[in-house]
N, C-alpha and C positions, 0 to 999 in steps of 0.2 A: 655164677659166683655164689659160694655158700654164704650164709649169714655171718659166720665167723670171719671169712675173708673180707666181707663188706665192712664189718666192724673194725678189723685191723687196718684196712685201707682208710676208713674215715678217721681213725685215731692217728694214723701216720700223717694225714693231711693236717689235722689239728696240731700235731706236734711241730710240723714244718712251719705252720703259721705262727705258733708260739715262739719258736726259735727265731723266725724272721723278725717278729715284732720286738723281741728282746735284744737281738744281737745285730740287726741290720737297720737300726734306726736311721732314717734319712736325715742327714745334716748337710746342708749345702757346703760344698768344698771339703767335706770330711769323709763321706761315706766310702770313698775309694780306699781308705786305709783300713776298713774293717773286714773281718772274716766273712766267709759264706758258710752256711751250715746246711747239709743235705741229709735228710733222714735215710738210714740204711736198713734198719730192722727194728721191729717191736713185737714182743710176745709176752703174754702172761706167763709167769714161772709156774710150771706144774708142781703141785704139792707144796706151794708156798702161797697160800691164799693172800690176795691183795697186793702182791708184788709183781712188777714187770721188769723185763730187760729191754732197754732201748739203746740202739746204737746210731750214732750220727758221724758223718765225715765232716770235719772242720778244715777248710782250706784258707790259707793266708796268702795274699798276694805279696810280692817283695815289699818288705817293710810294714806289712799289715799286722793287725793286732785285734784282740778282743778288748772291750771295755772291762775295767775291774768289775767283778761280779761274784755272786753267790749262786748256788744251785738249789734246787728243791731240798727242803730240810731233811728228807729221808734218803737223799741220793748218795750212794757210794759210787764213785766213778773210777774206772780204769781207762787210761789213755795210752795209746801206742802211736808213735810218730811213724807215718807211712812214707813221707817224702821230705827231703830238706832237713831243716833244724828248727826247733821250737824252743823259745825261752819261756820258762814257766816259774812262777813264784806263788806258792800256796801257803797261806798263813804267815808265820814269822820265819819260815825257813828261807835262806837266801835263794835268789833266782839261780836256776840251773839251765843249761842248754842241753836238750835231748835231741839226738840225731835219729835218722831213719832206723827203725828196728829197736829203739829204746822205748821204755815205758815209765809211767808214773801213775799215782792214784791220788784221789781226793776223798777224805773222810766226809761223812754227812755234816753239813753246816760250815764247811771250810770256806775261807775267803780266798778267791783266786784273784790275786792282785795284779799279776802279770801273766799274760798269755799272748805271745807274739812271735812272728817270724824272726829268726835270728839273722836272716840275710836281707839285705836291701836289693839284691839282684835276682834271687831265685825264689820261686813259690815254695810253700811248705804245707803239709797236710797231716792230720792225725785222725785216728778213729777213737771216738769217746764212747765208752760203754757204760750205761747207767743201770744200776739196780736200784729201783725206786718204788715207793708206794704207788700203786696204779692211779690213784686220784690226786697225787701231789704235783700240781702244775702251778705256774709254768716251770719248765726245767731250768731256765736260766733267767736271772734278774740282775740287770746292771746296777751298780751302786748308785744311790741317789746323787744326782749332780754330775755323774761321770760323763765325760765328753772326750771324743777323739781329738787329738791335736793335729793340726794341719801339717 
């Protein structure tokens, strides 16, 4: 394994831990409602010093959701729904349901108030692609005092 591959693997593990700690906070009786996040890709952007592209797959169980959150200050995010339907509300724009094959984006500093499975009976997933300053961590920070509802 080359040193670059080792660095990418170590960074991916760190990102997974960061996402897990930010989005999968264990709360008795509530953790089952939250999403799971799986790292999919990370690479420094060639010819764009200090910037990285990071991709994760977010999976929501039926009725599952993310806590209200913000992302790293430098993060521009493109999201594409892979399966099911996801209800999203970013900033002051009304919530919208995106179905498999549809996409949306988040500007740096945006407040993601709602991100949830639009179905109570089927799972949903999306691919989130971040363009972010390489040292801007964590990628996701739940709102202070945010808690999942049972």
